[in-house]
MARBA-3410 file (N, C-alpha, C, O; in Angstrom, 1 decimal):
245
231.7,224.1,174.6,230.6,223.3,174.8,229.7,223.2,173.5,229.2,222.2,173.1 ~ 229.5,224.4,172.9,228.6,224.5,171.7,229.2,223.7,170.6,228.5,223.1,169.8 ~ 230.6,223.7,170.5,231.2,222.9,169.4,231.0,221.4,169.6,230.9,220.7,168.7 ~ 231.1,221.0,170.9,230.9,219.5,171.2,229.4,219.2,170.8,229.2,218.1,170.2 ~ 228.5,220.0,171.2,227.1,219.7,170.9,226.9,219.6,169.3,226.2,218.8,168.8
227.5,220.5,168.6,227.4,220.5,167.2,228.0,219.3,166.6,227.4,218.7,165.7 ~ 229.2,218.9,167.1,229.8,217.7,166.6,228.9,216.4,166.8,228.8,215.6,166.0 ~ 228.4,216.3,168.1,227.5,215.2,168.4,226.3,215.2,167.5,225.9,214.1,167.0 ~ 225.7,216.3,167.3,224.5,216.4,166.5,224.8,216.0,165.0,223.9,215.4,164.4 ~ 225.9,216.4,164.5,226.3,215.9,163.2,226.4,214.4,163.1,226.1,213.8,162.1
227.0,213.8,164.2,227.1,212.4,164.2,225.7,211.7,164.2,225.5,210.7,163.5 ~ 224.8,212.3,165.0,223.4,211.8,165.0,222.8,211.9,163.6,222.1,211.0,163.1 ~ 222.9,213.0,163.0,222.4,213.2,161.6,223.0,212.3,160.6,222.3,211.7,159.8 ~ 224.3,212.1,160.7,225.0,211.2,159.8,224.5,209.7,160.0,224.3,209.0,159.0 ~ 224.3,209.3,161.2,223.8,208.0,161.5,222.4,207.8,160.9,222.1,206.8,160.3
221.5,208.8,161.1,220.2,208.8,160.6,220.2,208.7,159.1,219.4,208.0,158.5 ~ 221.1,209.5,158.5,221.2,209.5,157.0,221.6,208.1,156.5,221.1,207.6,155.5 ~ 222.6,207.5,157.1,223.0,206.2,156.7,221.9,205.2,156.9,221.7,204.3,156.0 ~ 221.1,205.3,157.9,220.0,204.4,158.1,219.0,204.6,157.0,218.5,203.6,156.5 ~ 218.7,205.8,156.6,217.8,206.1,155.5,218.3,205.5,154.2,217.5,204.9,153.4
219.6,205.7,153.9,220.2,205.1,152.7,220.1,203.6,152.6,219.7,203.1,151.6 ~ 220.4,203.0,153.7,220.3,201.5,153.8,218.8,201.0,153.6,218.6,200.1,152.9 ~ 217.9,201.7,154.3,216.5,201.3,154.2,216.0,201.5,152.7,215.2,200.7,152.3 ~ 216.3,202.6,152.1,215.9,202.8,150.7,216.5,201.7,149.8,215.8,201.2,148.9 ~ 217.7,201.3,150.0,218.3,200.3,149.2,217.6,198.9,149.5,217.4,198.2,148.5
217.2,198.7,150.7,216.5,197.5,151.0,215.1,197.5,150.4,214.7,196.5,149.8 ~ 214.4,198.6,150.4,213.1,198.7,149.8,213.2,198.5,148.3,212.4,197.8,147.7 ~ 214.3,199.1,147.7,214.5,198.9,146.2,214.7,197.5,145.9,214.1,197.0,144.9 ~ 215.4,196.7,146.7,215.6,195.3,146.4,214.3,194.5,146.6,214.1,193.6,145.8 ~ 213.5,194.8,147.6,212.3,194.1,147.8,211.3,194.4,146.7,210.5,193.5,146.3
211.4,195.6,146.1,210.4,195.9,145.1,211.0,195.7,143.7,210.5,196.3,142.7 ~ 211.9,194.8,143.6,212.4,194.4,142.3,213.4,195.3,141.6,213.5,195.4,140.4 ~ 214.2,196.0,142.5,215.2,197.0,141.9,214.6,198.3,141.5,215.0,198.8,140.5 ~ 213.7,198.9,142.3,213.2,200.2,142.0,214.3,201.2,141.8,215.1,201.5,142.7 ~ 214.4,201.8,140.6,215.5,202.6,140.2,215.5,203.9,141.0,216.6,204.4,141.4
214.3,204.5,141.3,214.3,205.8,142.0,214.8,205.6,143.4,215.5,206.5,143.9 ~ 214.3,204.6,144.1,214.8,204.4,145.5,216.2,204.0,145.5,216.9,204.4,146.5 ~ 216.7,203.3,144.6,218.1,202.9,144.5,219.0,204.2,144.3,220.0,204.3,145.0 ~ 218.5,205.1,143.5,219.3,206.3,143.3,219.2,207.2,144.5,220.2,207.9,144.8 ~ 218.1,207.2,145.2,218.0,208.0,146.4,218.9,207.5,147.5,219.5,208.3,148.2
219.0,206.2,147.6,219.9,205.6,148.6,221.4,206.0,148.2,222.2,206.3,149.1 ~ 221.7,205.9,146.9,223.1,206.3,146.5,223.4,207.8,146.9,224.4,208.1,147.4 ~ 222.4,208.6,146.6,222.6,210.1,146.9,222.8,210.3,148.4,223.7,211.0,148.8 ~ 222.0,209.6,149.3,222.2,209.8,150.7,223.5,209.2,151.2,224.2,209.8,152.0 ~ 223.9,208.0,150.7,225.1,207.4,151.2,226.4,208.2,150.7,227.4,208.2,151.4
226.3,208.7,149.5,227.4,209.5,149.0,227.6,210.8,149.9,228.7,211.1,150.2 ~ 226.5,211.4,150.2,226.6,212.6,151.1,227.1,212.2,152.5,227.9,212.9,153.1 ~ 226.7,211.0,153.0,227.2,210.6,154.3,228.7,210.3,154.3,229.4,210.6,155.2 ~ 229.1,209.7,153.2,230.6,209.4,153.0,231.4,210.7,153.0,232.5,210.8,153.5 ~ 230.8,211.8,152.4,231.5,213.1,152.3,231.6,213.7,153.7,232.6,214.2,154.1
230.5,213.6,154.5,230.6,214.1,155.9,231.6,213.3,156.7,232.4,213.9,157.5 ~ 231.7,212.0,156.5,232.7,211.2,157.2,234.1,211.6,156.9,235.0,211.7,157.7 ~ 234.3,211.9,155.6,235.6,212.3,155.1,236.1,213.6,155.8,237.2,213.8,156.1 ~ 235.1,214.6,155.9,235.4,215.8,156.5,235.8,215.7,158.0,236.6,216.4,158.5 ~ 235.2,214.7,158.6,235.5,214.5,160.0,236.9,213.8,160.2,237.6,214.1,161.2
237.2,212.9,159.3,238.5,212.2,159.4,239.7,213.0,158.9,240.8,212.8,159.4 ~ 239.5,213.8,157.9,240.6,214.5,157.3,241.5,215.3,158.2,242.7,215.0,158.2 ~ 240.9,216.2,159.0,241.8,216.9,160.0,242.5,216.0,161.0,243.6,216.4,161.4 ~ 242.0,214.9,161.3,242.6,214.0,162.3,243.9,213.4,161.7,244.8,213.0,162.4 ~ 243.9,213.2,160.3,245.0,212.6,159.7,246.1,213.6,159.4,247.3,213.3,159.1
245.8,214.9,159.4,246.8,216.0,159.1,248.1,215.9,159.8,249.1,216.1,159.2 ~ 248.1,215.6,161.1,249.4,215.6,161.9,250.3,214.4,161.4,251.5,214.5,161.6 ~ 249.7,213.4,160.8,250.5,212.2,160.3,250.9,212.3,158.9,252.0,211.9,158.5 ~ 250.0,212.8,158.0,250.2,212.9,156.6,249.4,214.0,156.0,248.2,213.8,155.8 ~ 250.0,215.1,155.6,249.3,216.2,155.0,248.7,215.8,153.7,247.6,216.2,153.3
249.5,215.0,152.9,249.1,214.6,151.6,247.8,213.7,151.7,246.8,213.9,150.9 ~ 247.8,212.8,152.6,246.6,211.9,152.8,245.4,212.7,153.2,244.3,212.5,152.8 ~ 245.6,213.6,154.2,244.5,214.4,154.7,244.0,215.3,153.6,242.7,215.4,153.4 ~ 244.9,215.9,152.8,244.4,216.7,151.7,243.6,215.9,150.7,242.5,216.4,150.2 ~ 244.1,214.7,150.3,243.4,213.9,149.3,242.0,213.5,149.8,241.1,213.5,149.1
242.0,213.1,151.1,240.7,212.7,151.7,239.7,213.8,151.7,238.5,213.6,151.4 ~ 240.1,215.0,152.1,239.2,216.1,152.2,238.8,216.6,150.8,237.7,217.1,150.6 ~ 239.7,216.5,149.8,239.3,216.8,148.4,238.2,215.9,148.0,237.2,216.2,147.3 ~ 238.4,214.6,148.3,237.4,213.6,147.9,236.1,213.8,148.6,235.0,213.7,148.0 ~ 236.2,214.1,149.9,235.0,214.4,150.7,234.2,215.6,150.2,233.0,215.6,150.1
234.9,216.7,149.8,234.3,217.9,149.3,233.6,217.5,148.0,232.5,218.0,147.7 ~ 234.3,216.7,147.1,233.7,216.3,145.9,232.4,215.5,146.1,231.4,215.7,145.4 ~ 232.4,214.5,147.0,231.3,213.7,147.3,230.1,214.5,147.8,229.0,214.3,147.4 ~ 230.4,215.5,148.7,229.3,216.4,149.1,228.6,217.1,148.0,227.4,217.2,147.9 ~ 229.4,217.6,147.1,228.8,218.3,145.9,228.1,217.4,145.0,227.1,217.8,144.4
228.7,216.2,144.8,228.0,215.3,143.9,226.6,214.9,144.5,225.6,214.8,143.8 ~ 226.5,214.8,145.9,225.3,214.5,146.5,224.3,215.6,146.3,223.1,215.4,146.1 ~ 224.8,216.9,146.4,223.9,218.0,146.1,223.4,218.0,144.7,222.2,218.3,144.4 ~ 224.2,217.7,143.7,223.8,217.6,142.3,222.8,216.5,142.2,221.8,216.6,141.4 ~ 223.0,215.4,142.8,222.1,214.2,142.7,220.7,214.6,143.4,219.7,214.2,142.9
220.7,215.4,144.4,219.5,215.9,145.0,218.7,216.8,144.0,217.5,216.6,143.9 ~ 219.4,217.7,143.3,218.8,218.5,142.4,218.2,217.7,141.2,217.0,217.9,140.8 ~ 218.9,216.7,140.8,218.4,215.8,139.7,217.2,215.0,140.3,216.2,214.9,139.6 ~ 217.3,214.6,141.5,216.2,213.8,142.1,214.9,214.6,142.2,213.8,214.1,141.8 ~ 215.0,215.8,142.6,213.8,216.7,142.7,213.2,216.9,141.3,212.0,216.9,141.1
214.1,217.2,140.3,213.6,217.4,139.0,213.0,216.2,138.4,211.9,216.2,137.8 ~ 213.5,215.0,138.7,213.0,213.7,138.2,211.6,213.4,138.9,210.7,213.0,138.2 ~ 211.5,213.6,140.2,210.4,213.2,140.9,209.2,214.1,140.7,208.0,213.7,140.5 ~ 209.4,215.4,140.7,208.4,216.4,140.7,208.0,216.9,139.3,207.1,217.8,139.2 ~ 208.7,216.5,138.3,208.2,216.9,137.0,209.4,217.2,136.1,210.2,218.1,136.3
209.5,216.5,135.0,210.6,216.7,134.0,209.9,217.4,132.7,208.8,217.2,132.4 ~ 210.8,218.1,132.0,210.3,218.6,130.7,209.8,220.1,130.8,209.8,220.7,129.7 ~ 209.4,220.6,131.9,208.9,221.9,132.0,210.0,222.9,131.9,211.1,222.6,132.4 ~ 209.8,224.1,131.3,210.9,225.0,131.1,211.4,225.6,132.4,212.6,225.8,132.6 ~ 210.4,225.8,133.4,210.8,226.3,134.7,211.7,225.4,135.4,212.8,225.7,135.9
211.3,224.1,135.5,212.1,223.1,136.3,213.4,222.8,135.6,214.4,222.6,136.2 ~ 213.4,222.8,134.2,214.6,222.5,133.5,215.6,223.7,133.8,216.8,223.5,133.9 ~ 215.1,224.9,133.8,215.9,226.1,134.1,216.5,226.1,135.5,217.6,226.4,135.7 ~ 215.6,225.7,136.4,216.1,225.6,137.8,217.2,224.5,138.0,218.2,224.8,138.6 ~ 217.0,223.4,137.3,218.1,222.3,137.4,219.4,222.9,136.8,220.4,222.7,137.4
219.3,223.5,135.6,220.5,224.0,135.0,221.2,225.1,135.8,222.4,225.1,135.9 ~ 220.4,225.9,136.4,220.9,227.0,137.2,221.6,226.5,138.5,222.7,226.9,138.8 ~ 221.0,225.5,139.1,221.7,224.9,140.3,222.9,224.2,140.0,223.9,224.3,140.7 ~ 222.9,223.4,138.8,224.2,222.8,138.4,225.3,223.8,138.1,226.4,223.6,138.5 ~ 224.9,224.9,137.5,225.9,226.0,137.2,226.4,226.6,138.5,227.6,226.9,138.6
225.5,226.9,139.4,225.9,227.5,140.7,226.8,226.6,141.5,227.9,227.1,141.9 ~ 226.5,225.3,141.6,227.3,224.4,142.3,228.7,224.2,141.6,229.7,224.1,142.2 ~ 228.6,224.1,140.3,229.9,224.0,139.5,230.8,225.1,139.7,232.0,224.9,139.9 ~ 230.3,226.4,139.5,231.1,227.5,139.7,231.7,227.7,141.1,232.8,228.0,141.3 ~ 230.9,227.3,142.1,231.3,227.4,143.5,232.4,226.4,143.7,233.4,226.6,144.4
232.3,225.2,143.1,233.3,224.1,143.2,234.7,224.6,142.7,235.7,224.4,143.3 ~ 234.6,225.3,141.5,235.8,225.8,140.9,236.5,226.9,141.8,237.7,226.9,141.9 ~ 235.6,227.7,142.3,236.2,228.7,143.2,236.8,228.1,144.5,237.9,228.6,144.9 ~ 236.2,227.1,145.0,236.7,226.5,146.2,238.0,225.8,145.9,239.0,225.8,146.7 ~ 238.1,225.1,144.8,239.4,224.5,144.4,240.5,225.5,144.2,241.7,225.1,144.5
240.2,226.7,143.8,241.3,227.7,143.6,241.6,228.4,145.0,242.7,228.9,145.1 ~ 240.7,228.4,145.9,240.9,229.1,147.2,241.3,228.2,148.3,242.1,228.6,149.2 ~ 240.8,227.0,148.4,241.0,226.1,149.5,242.4,225.4,149.5,242.8,224.9,148.5 ~ 243.0,225.4,150.7,244.3,224.8,150.8,244.1,223.7,151.9,244.5,223.8,153.0 ~ 243.5,222.5,151.4,243.3,221.4,152.4,244.7,220.9,152.9,245.7,221.0,152.2
244.8,220.4,154.1,243.7,220.2,155.1,243.2,221.3,155.9,242.4,221.2,156.8 ~ 243.8,222.5,155.7,243.4,223.7,156.4,241.9,224.0,156.0,241.6,223.8,154.8 ~ 241.1,224.4,156.9,239.7,224.5,156.7,239.2,226.0,156.6,238.1,226.3,156.4 ~ 240.2,226.9,156.8,239.8,228.3,156.8,239.9,228.9,155.4,240.8,228.6,154.6 ~ 238.9,229.7,155.1,238.8,230.3,153.8,238.5,231.8,154.0,238.1,232.2,155.1
238.7,232.7,153.0,238.1,234.0,153.2,236.7,234.0,153.5,235.9,233.2,153.0 ~ 236.3,234.8,154.5,234.9,234.8,155.0,233.8,234.8,153.9,232.9,234.1,153.9 ~ 234.0,235.7,153.0,233.0,235.9,151.9,232.9,234.7,151.1,231.8,234.2,150.7 ~ 234.0,234.1,150.7,234.1,232.8,149.9,233.3,231.7,150.7,232.5,231.0,150.1 ~ 233.7,231.6,151.9,233.1,230.5,152.8,231.5,230.7,152.9,230.8,229.7,152.7
231.1,231.9,153.1,229.7,232.2,153.3,229.0,232.0,151.9,227.9,231.4,151.9 ~ 229.6,232.4,150.8,229.0,232.2,149.5,228.8,230.8,149.2,227.8,230.4,148.6 ~ 229.8,230.0,149.5,229.7,228.5,149.3,228.5,227.9,150.0,227.8,227.1,149.4 ~ 228.3,228.3,151.2,227.1,227.8,152.0,225.8,228.2,151.3,224.8,227.4,151.3 ~ 225.7,229.4,150.8,224.5,229.8,150.1,224.3,229.0,148.8,223.2,228.6,148.5
225.4,228.6,148.1,225.3,227.7,147.0,224.8,226.3,147.4,223.9,225.8,146.7 ~ 225.3,225.8,148.5,224.8,224.6,149.0,223.3,224.6,149.3,222.6,223.6,149.2 ~ 222.8,225.7,149.7,221.4,225.8,150.1,220.4,225.7,149.0,219.3,225.3,149.2 ~ 220.9,226.0,147.7,219.9,226.1,146.6,219.2,224.8,146.3,218.0,224.9,146.2 ~ 219.8,223.6,146.2,219.0,222.4,146.0,218.1,222.1,147.1,217.0,221.5,146.9
218.5,222.4,148.4,217.6,222.1,149.5,216.4,223.0,149.5,215.3,222.6,149.8 ~ 216.6,224.3,149.1,215.4,225.2,149.0,214.4,224.7,147.9,213.2,224.7,148.1 ~ 215.0,224.3,146.8,214.1,223.8,145.7,213.3,222.6,146.2,212.1,222.5,145.9 ~ 214.0,221.7,146.8,213.4,220.5,147.3,212.3,220.8,148.3,211.2,220.2,148.2 ~ 212.5,221.7,149.2,211.5,222.1,150.2,210.3,222.6,149.5,209.2,222.3,149.9
210.4,223.5,148.6,209.3,224.1,147.9,208.5,223.1,147.2,207.2,223.0,147.3 ~ 209.1,222.2,146.4,208.4,221.2,145.6,207.7,220.2,146.6,206.6,219.8,146.3 ~ 208.4,219.8,147.6,207.8,218.8,148.6,206.6,219.4,149.3,205.6,218.7,149.5 ~ 206.7,220.7,149.7,205.6,221.3,150.4,204.4,221.5,149.5,203.3,221.3,149.9 ~ 204.6,221.8,148.2,203.5,221.9,147.2,202.8,220.6,147.1,201.6,220.5,147.0
203.7,219.5,147.0,203.1,218.2,146.8,202.4,217.8,148.1,201.3,217.1,148.0 ~ 202.9,218.2,149.2,202.2,217.9,150.5,200.8,218.5,150.5,199.8,217.9,150.9 ~ 200.7,219.8,150.0,199.4,220.4,150.0,198.4,219.7,149.0,197.2,219.5,149.3 ~ 198.9,219.3,147.9,198.1,218.5,146.9,197.7,217.2,147.5,196.5,216.8,147.3 ~ 198.6,216.5,148.2,198.3,215.2,148.8,197.2,215.4,149.9,196.4,214.5,150.0
197.2,216.4,150.6,196.2,216.7,151.7,194.8,216.7,151.0,193.8,216.2,151.6 ~ 194.7,217.4,149.9,193.4,217.5,149.2,193.0,216.1,148.7,191.8,215.8,148.7 ~ 194.0,215.3,148.2,193.6,214.0,147.7,193.2,213.1,148.9,192.3,212.2,148.8 ~ 193.8,213.3,150.1,193.4,212.5,151.3,192.0,212.9,151.6,191.2,212.0,152.0 ~ 191.7,214.1,151.6,190.3,214.6,151.9,189.3,214.0,151.0,188.1,213.7,151.4
189.7,213.7,149.8,188.8,213.1,148.8,188.8,211.6,148.8,188.1,210.9,148.1 ~ 189.7,211.0,149.7,189.8,209.5,149.7,190.6,208.9,148.6,190.4,207.8,148.3 ~ 191.4,209.7,147.9,192.1,209.2,146.8,193.5,208.7,147.1,194.2,208.1,146.3 ~ 194.0,209.0,148.3,195.3,208.5,148.7,195.4,208.3,150.2,194.5,208.7,150.9 ~ 196.5,207.7,150.7,196.6,207.4,152.1,197.3,208.6,152.8,198.1,209.3,152.2
196.9,208.9,154.0,197.4,210.0,154.8,198.9,209.9,155.0,199.6,210.9,155.1 ~ 199.5,208.7,155.0,200.9,208.5,155.2,201.7,209.1,154.1,202.8,209.6,154.3 ~ 201.1,209.2,152.9,201.8,209.8,151.7,202.0,211.3,152.0,203.0,211.8,151.8 ~ 200.9,211.9,152.4,200.9,213.4,152.7,201.9,213.6,153.8,202.6,214.6,153.8 ~ 201.9,212.8,154.8,202.8,213.0,155.9,204.3,212.9,155.5,205.1,213.7,156.0
204.6,212.0,154.6,206.0,211.9,154.2,206.4,213.1,153.4,207.6,213.5,153.4 ~ 205.5,213.6,152.6,205.9,214.9,151.9,206.1,216.0,152.8,207.0,216.8,152.6 ~ 205.4,216.0,153.9,205.6,217.0,155.0,207.0,216.8,155.6,207.7,217.8,155.8 ~ 207.3,215.6,155.9,208.6,215.3,156.5,209.7,215.6,155.6,210.8,216.1,156.0 ~ 209.5,215.3,154.3,210.5,215.6,153.3,210.8,217.2,153.2,211.9,217.6,153.3
209.7,217.9,153.2,209.8,219.4,153.1,210.5,219.9,154.4,211.3,220.8,154.3 ~ 210.1,219.3,155.5,210.6,219.8,156.8,212.1,219.5,156.9,212.9,220.4,157.2 ~ 212.5,218.3,156.5,213.9,217.9,156.5,214.8,218.7,155.6,215.9,219.2,156.0 ~ 214.4,218.9,154.4,215.2,219.6,153.4,215.2,221.1,153.8,216.2,221.9,153.5 ~ 214.1,221.6,154.3,214.0,223.0,154.8,215.0,223.2,155.9,215.6,224.3,155.9
215.1,222.3,156.8,216.0,222.4,157.9,217.5,222.4,157.4,218.3,223.1,157.9 ~ 217.7,221.5,156.4,219.1,221.5,155.8,219.4,222.8,155.1,220.6,223.2,155.1 ~ 218.4,223.4,154.4,218.7,224.7,153.9,219.0,225.7,155.0,219.9,226.6,154.8 ~ 218.2,225.6,156.1,218.5,226.5,157.2,219.9,226.3,157.8,220.5,227.2,158.3 ~ 220.3,225.0,157.8,221.7,224.7,158.2,222.7,225.5,157.4,223.6,226.1,157.9
222.5,225.5,156.1,223.5,226.2,155.2,223.4,227.7,155.4,224.5,228.3,155.5 ~ 222.2,228.2,155.6,222.1,229.7,155.8,222.7,230.1,157.1,223.3,231.1,157.3 ~ 222.4,229.3,158.2,222.9,229.6,159.5,224.4,229.5,159.5,225.1,230.3,160.1 ~ 225.0,228.5,158.8,226.4,228.3,158.7,227.1,229.5,158.0,228.1,229.9,158.4 ~ 226.4,230.0,157.0,226.9,231.2,156.3,227.0,232.4,157.3,228.0,233.1,157.3
225.9,232.5,158.1,225.9,233.6,159.0,227.0,233.4,160.1,227.6,234.3,160.6 ~ 227.2,232.1,160.5,228.2,231.8,161.5,229.6,232.2,161.0,230.4,232.7,161.7 ~ 229.9,232.0,159.7,231.2,232.4,159.1,231.3,233.9,159.2,232.5,234.4,159.5 ~ 230.3,234.7,159.1,230.3,236.1,159.1,230.5,236.7,160.5,231.0,237.8,160.6 ~ 230.1,235.9,161.5,230.2,236.4,162.9,231.2,235.7,163.7,231.2,235.6,164.9
232.2,235.1,163.0,233.2,234.3,163.7,234.0,235.1,164.8,234.5,234.5,165.7 ~ 234.1,236.4,164.6,234.7,237.3,165.6,233.9,237.7,166.8,234.3,238.4,167.6 ~ 232.7,237.1,166.9,231.8,237.4,168.0,231.5,236.1,168.7,230.5,235.5,168.4 ~ 232.3,235.7,169.7,232.2,234.4,170.3,230.8,234.0,170.8,230.3,232.9,170.7 ~ 230.1,235.0,171.5,228.8,234.7,172.1,227.8,234.4,171.1,227.0,233.4,171.2
227.7,235.2,170.0,226.8,234.9,169.0,227.1,233.7,168.2,226.2,232.9,167.8 ~ 228.4,233.4,168.0,228.8,232.2,167.3,228.4,231.0,168.1,228.0,230.0,167.5 ~ 228.6,231.0,169.4,228.2,229.9,170.2,226.7,229.6,170.2,226.2,228.5,170.1 ~ 225.9,230.7,170.1,224.5,230.6,170.0,224.1,229.9,168.7,223.2,229.1,168.7 ~ 224.7,230.4,167.6,224.4,229.8,166.3,224.8,228.3,166.2,224.1,227.5,165.6
225.9,228.0,166.9,226.3,226.6,166.9,225.3,225.7,167.6,225.0,224.6,167.2 ~ 224.8,226.2,168.7,223.7,225.5,169.5,222.5,225.3,168.6,221.8,224.3,168.6 ~ 222.1,226.4,167.9,221.0,226.4,167.0,221.2,225.3,165.9,220.3,224.6,165.6 ~ 222.4,225.3,165.3,222.7,224.3,164.3,222.6,222.9,164.9,222.1,222.0,164.2 ~ 223.0,222.7,166.1,222.9,221.3,166.7,221.5,220.9,166.8,221.1,219.7,166.5
220.6,221.8,167.2,219.2,221.5,167.3,218.6,221.2,165.9,217.7,220.3,165.8 ~ 219.0,221.9,164.9,218.5,221.7,163.6,218.9,220.3,163.1,218.1,219.6,162.5 ~ 220.1,220.0,163.3,220.6,218.7,162.8,219.8,217.5,163.5,219.5,216.5,162.9 ~ 219.6,217.7,164.8,218.8,216.7,165.5,217.3,216.6,165.0,216.8,215.5,164.9 ~ 216.8,217.8,164.6,215.4,217.8,164.1,215.4,217.1,162.8,214.4,216.3,162.5
216.4,217.2,161.9,216.4,216.5,160.6,216.5,215.0,160.9,215.8,214.2,160.2 ~ 217.4,214.6,161.8,217.5,213.2,162.1,216.2,212.6,162.6,215.8,211.5,162.2 ~ 215.5,213.4,163.4,214.1,212.9,163.9,213.2,212.8,162.7,212.4,211.8,162.7 ~ 213.2,213.7,161.8,212.3,213.7,160.6,212.6,212.4,159.8,211.7,211.8,159.3 ~ 213.9,212.1,159.6,214.3,211.0,158.8,213.8,209.7,159.5,213.2,208.8,158.8
213.9,209.6,160.8,213.5,208.4,161.5,212.0,208.2,161.4,211.4,207.1,161.3 ~ 211.3,209.3,161.6,209.8,209.3,161.5,209.3,208.9,160.1,208.4,208.1,159.9 ~ 210.1,209.3,159.1,209.7,209.0,157.7,209.8,207.5,157.4,209.2,207.1,156.4 ~ 210.6,206.8,158.2,210.9,205.4,157.9,210.2,204.5,158.9,210.6,203.3,159.1 ~ 209.2,205.0,159.7,208.6,204.2,160.7,207.9,203.0,160.1,207.9,201.9,160.6
207.2,203.3,158.9,206.5,202.2,158.2,206.5,202.5,156.8,206.6,203.7,156.4 ~ 206.3,201.5,155.9,206.3,201.7,154.5,205.1,202.5,154.0,204.0,202.2,154.5 ~ 205.3,203.5,153.1,204.1,204.2,152.6,203.3,203.2,151.7,203.8,202.3,151.1 ~ 202.0,203.5,151.7,201.1,202.6,150.9,201.1,202.8,149.4,200.6,202.0,148.7 ~ 201.8,203.9,149.0,201.7,204.2,147.6,203.1,204.2,146.9,203.3,204.8,145.9
204.0,203.4,147.5,205.2,203.2,146.7,206.4,204.1,147.1,207.3,204.2,146.3 ~ 206.3,204.8,148.3,207.4,205.5,148.8,207.7,206.8,147.9,206.8,207.5,147.5 ~ 209.0,207.0,147.7,209.4,208.3,147.1,209.0,208.4,145.6,209.0,209.5,145.1 ~ 208.6,207.3,145.0,208.2,207.3,143.6,206.7,207.7,143.5,206.3,207.9,142.3 ~ 206.0,207.9,144.6,204.6,208.1,144.5,204.2,209.4,143.8,203.3,209.3,143.0
204.9,210.5,143.9,204.5,211.7,143.2,204.8,211.7,141.7,204.2,212.6,141.0 ~ 205.6,210.8,141.3,206.0,210.9,139.9,204.8,210.8,138.9,204.8,211.5,137.9 ~ 203.8,210.1,139.3,202.6,209.9,138.4,201.8,211.2,138.3,201.0,211.4,137.4 ~ 201.9,212.1,139.3,201.1,213.3,139.3,201.9,214.5,138.8,201.3,215.6,138.6 ~ 203.2,214.3,138.5,204.0,215.5,138.1,203.6,216.0,136.8,204.2,217.0,136.3
END
C-alpha cells in the first residue's frame, strides 16, 4: 500500500512540475523571451523527463534490456543535469562573483560529477539495486543543491519581509520566496529520507512508514508549486531577487 501511495504522489509531483515548467515558458514568451524564466522552465522540464524515464525503464525491461538500459541511463543523466542546472540557477539568481557562492557552486558540481562517475561504475541498468552505502551516498549528493537553494531562498524571504514592511515591495514576492524555500527544502528532505530508506530496507515496518512520509512530502511540494503559480508576481517572478543580490 505504501509503495502505491508513493508512486501516486510521484505522479502528482511530476504533473505539478510539468505545469510549472510550461507556465514559466509561457511567462518568458509573454515577457519578450526572459532568459532566466526560460532557463528555469528548461531545468524543471529536464528533471520531469528524467522522472518519466525512470518510471518507464523497468516496464521495458521484459521486452528489451538494451532499450530499458539506454532509457534509464538517459533518465539518470537528465536528473543530474537538472540538479546541476538548479545549482547554477541558485548561483545566478542570488549572487554571482562572491568567493563563497562560487566555491559552493564548484563544490556541488564536483560532488554531483564524482557521484555520477561512481554510479556509472556500479549501476547495472535496468536493475535498480545498488550497494546500500552507494545508494544512500548518491541521495546525499542529490540533496546538496536543494539544501543550498533552500538556504538562499529563505534568506531572501526574510529580506523581502523587511522590504514589505517598509512598503518597498509586494507581499506576493516574499510569499514566493517562502514557497521556493519550502519546496526545495521538502525536496532535500525527500533525498535524505530516501537515503535513510535505503539503509532500513531490511525493516519492512519502518520502510513502509518512510514511504508514506515520502508520499506526503511529494504532495506538499506539488501543493507549493501550484500555490506559487496562482497569480503572477508583481516584481517579475523568479528574476526579482537578482537586482538585490
